[in-house]
N, C-alpha and C positions, 0 to 999 in steps of 0.2 A: 423941181420935178424932173424926172427922167423921161426921155422920149421912148416911144415904141413905134415901130413901123407896122401899120395895118395894111395888108395886101388884099384887095378885091379886084379881080381881073377886069370886070365890067363895073365901073363905079356909078353909084347913085341912080340905079333903076328906081322908078317911082314906087314900086311894090316893096322895096327893101329899105328905104331910107329910115323909116321909124324904128324897125327892129335892129338895124345896124347901129343907129345912134344909141339905143337903149343899152347896148352891151357895155358902154363906157360912161354911162350917166353918173355912176357913183365913184369914178376915179378921182382921187385926190393926190396921188403920189406919182402917177404916170400920165404922160400926155400923148394921146394917139395922133399920129401923122399918117394920112392915108396916101396910098399909091396904087397904081394899076396901069393897065394898057389902054383902056378905053373909058370915055366919060359919056354917059347918056345925056347929061345936062350940066349946067354950071354948078359949082360947089354949093350945096345947101347950107343954111345956117347951122352952126354947131359942129362943123367939120373943118379940121385944119389939114393942109396938104403938105406932103413931102414932094420930092422930085417925081415927075411922071415918067412912065416907061412906055411912051407912045411912039407912033410912027415906025419907020424902018428899024430903028434901034430896038423897039419893042418886039418886033418879029424875031430879031436875033436873040433877044432875051427869052422869048417863048421857045424857040426851036433849039437853041444851042446853049442857053443858060449864060449868055454874055450880058453882064449887068451894066447898062449905061448909067452915067452920073454917079459912079461908085464913090468918087471923092466927096460928092455932095451928101450921099447917104452916110458915109463915115463921119463927116463933120457934124452930123446930128447926134452922134454917139448913142445910138439906140440900145436900149437894154435887151430887146428881143424883136423878132418879127412875129406878128400874129396874123395868120392867113385865114381868110374866110372861104369856106367850102373846101371839099377834098381836092378838087382840081386846082384851086388856088394854092393849096399847100404844095402840090407837085410843082407849080410854077415858082412860088416864092422860095422854094428850097435853094435855088441858086443864089438868091439874094442873101438868105441867112448864112449860107456857106461862105460867100464872099466877104461878109461882114464879120464872120466868126462869132455869131451870137446864136442863142437858142431859137428854135422855131416851134411855135405852138399853132396847131390847126384846129379850127372849129368846124365840125361837121354839123350841118343844119338838118340832117336826116333825109332830105329829099334826094340826096345824091348817093347815099350809102349803097344802094342796090341798083343804081342806074346802069343799064346795060352798056352804054357808050363808054363808061369809065373803064370797063374791063375787057373791051374788045382788043384784038391783037393790034399792037403798034399805037394804041392811044398813049398820049403823054402821061396820063395818070398811071396806066399799067406799066409803062416802061420805067417810070421813076418810083414805083411803089416800094420796092425793097429798100432803095436808098432813103426814101421818105420815112419809112418805118424805123430805119436804123438811126437817122439823124435827128428827127423831131423829138423834142423833149416831152410833148404832151399832145394828145388828141382829145379835144373837148367836144362832147356830144350834147345837144340841147335837150335830150330826153334819155331815159333809161332804155327805151325801146331802140333808139338809134345806137346806143352803146352796145346793147346785146347783138345787134346786127353787125356792127363793126367788129366785135370780138369773133363772131362767126366767120368773118372774112380773114381772120388770122392776125388782126392787129394786137400788139402786145398789151396784155391786161394791165400791167404795172404803169403803163403810160396813158391809159384810156380812162377818161372821167366823164361823169354826167353832170351837167350844169345848165338848167333851163335859163333862158334869157329873162323871162318875167315881163311885167308890164308896169308902167308908171301911170296907167289909166285905171285908178282904183277910186271909186266914189267913197265919200266919207260915211255914207249911210245907205241902207237898203232902199230900193225904190218904193215909193208910196203906191204906185200902180204898175202893173206888169206890161204896159204897152199894148199895141194893137196888132201890127202886122208882122211879117217875117222878112228878115234881111239876109242876103248873101253878100259877102265882100271878098274879092280876090281876083286873080288873073283869070281871064277867060281862056283856060287851057284844059287839055284833056283830063289831067289828074284831078281837077277841081270838081268833077262829077256834075257839072251844070245841067247836062241833058237829063240825068236822073231827076234832078230837082224840077225841071220843066215838066217832065212826065207826071211827077207827083202833084204839081199845081193843077194840071189838067184833071187829075183824079179828084182833087178837092173841089174844083169848080163844078164837076159833074155831080158831086155830092151836095152842092149848094153852099159851100164855104166861100164867102166873098171877101175875106180878109185881104188887104193889100200885100203885095210882094215887091221887094226892091232888090235888084241885082246890081251891086256897085262894082265897077271895075271895067277893065278893057283887056285886050290881048289878042293872040293870034286867031282865036275862034269866034271873035265878035260877030262876023258876018253870019256864020253858021248858027250862032245862038239867036240872033235876030230872026233868022228864018224859022228856026224851031219854035220860037215864042210867038209866031204870028197867030193872031186871033185870041190870045189869052187876055182876058179883061183884068184891069187894075194891076198891071205889071209894069213897073218902072225900071228903066235901065239908064241911069244918069251918067254913066261913064266913070272915069276916075274922079274921086273927090279927095280933098285934103283931109288930114287927120281929124280936124275939128268937125268937119262935115260928116265923116264916117261915124265919129262918136255920137253926134246928134242923131243920126239915123238909127244907131243901135239903141240909144237911150229911149227912143220912141217905139221900139219893136217889142213884140211878145217874146221872140226868140231869134237867135242867129242860127242859120243852117250851114253846116259844113259837110256836104255830101261827097267828099273826096274819094278817089279810087286809086289803086295801084295799077299803073298802066302795064301793057305787055312789055314795054322797054324798061320796066323797073322804076319808073319815076313815081314818087309819092310825096306826101307831106313830110315835114319834119315834125315840129310841134307847132300847129298853126297859131301864129301870133294873134290873128284876129279873134280866135276863140278865147285866148287868155284875156284880151282886152275887153271883149263882151262880158265875160264872167266877172271881171273887175268892176264893171258897171252894174252888176246884179242882173245881167241878162242870161238866161239859160241857153245852152247850146244843144242843138240836135245834130249829132255827128254820125257818120258812117263808121263801121268797124274797121275801115281801112284808112281813116283820117289821121292816124298816129296821135290820138289824144289820150293814150293810156297815161294814167297818173293825173290827168287833168279833168276830163269828163267822166264822171262815175254814173252809171245808168240809174236813173230815177233817184239820184241823190244830188248831183250838181248839173244834171242835164239828162239827155237820152241818147242811147246808142242804137243804131239800126243797121241791118245788113247792107253792105255796099251794093250799088246797082239795083236795089230793090225799091222801085218807085212806090209800090203799094205800102210797104212797111214805113217808108219815109212819110208818105201822106198820112198814114195813121198816127204817127208820132206828132207831126205838126198839128193835125186836127185835135189831138188830145190836149195840147197846150193852148190852142186857140179856143177850145170849148171849155177849158177848165182854168180860169185865171188864177184861182187859189193855188193850183198845182204849179203853175208857172212862177208864181210869186215865191213859193216854198223852194223850188229848185234854184231860182235866181239868188235868193238870200244865201243859200248854202254854197252856191258857186262863188259868190263874192267873198264869203268868209274863207273859202279854200284858197282862192287866189291871194287874198291879203296875207295869209300865213305862209304860203308855199311858193308864190310866184311874184314876189315883190321885186321890181327891176332894180331898185337901189341896193337891196340886199344881195341880189344875184351878181350885180355889177361889181360890188366890193369884193365878193368872193372870187370873181375872175381876176381882179387886180391883185389880190393876195396870191392867187395861184401863179400868176406871171412873175411876181416878185420872188416867190419861193423857188420857182424853177430856175430863175437867174442866179439866186444864191447858191443853189445846189450845183449849178454849172460851174460857178467860180470855185467852189470847194473841190470839185473833181479835178479841175485844171491845176489847182495849186497843190494837190496831194501827190 
């Protein structure tokens, strides 16, 4: 097998581990070795490490593009560098250049229109022209993200759409549609949690008593707890592992993804939790700013409501809570859609083939 270097500036955030791992789950010809400048926690199972770019040397790498441990990286004989997120691509550019190998950057969608990326003197903006010229490919996890990247001037011939997919796909449709509603994600502005809390209050006023579970943690946890004060049958268990999240979704009537696009341009990519829920046969109620285009189809595989509209969100959730047959129909269609179009193994093999093809083309260009 040939090595590839995977760059993620901040390694192993709890909210990222599952979907980062899934990108490589189908690899049989390439071996991913991870590097970055910071680690949130010890290396999780299923990840192999290359040299780290930490400490003062990491600062020199970030600001000046001076690559520490270059001999160790060269000894790995990597086929390419695969950078996670757009800013990661701008940082990993120096590593790919120093190694003389192709650079591929995966845009997860949340960062495509992020205002901080494009402000004056940001690293991303300062290196953008060089990044667009050097990188061999920009991989977007949805067609929506690709369209937005093209609107930003990225070269069409280098820009591809390739969803990550999920390995959480049940073998059969659910026998019963579950009872309550689950939210799972970071407690951050773009997740739209406060709209969901307002919707729950509307439902409680209408006599809807179904349980709600908000799984996750994050910078707005204290504000969410305050906003949720007095709401009955609302659980906030914090971060749960993948198996616990799966169990919670399997027992739910629907998953709620009420995400918004913030004033600073932050938004979802393609919410991995929505793909996972649908793979389990759980329908998704998502806002029209949740970037679920191509995944959640209104009244076919789930429901779409206007972002920031608590009344519309409450009405959609109430419809599924009051109509189990409808929830079952949407869930079965969601599961079939994910099984066909968002299978992690298939998508991962497609990524591996793309990386191998890019390397082959790079060798052909250099030898011609």
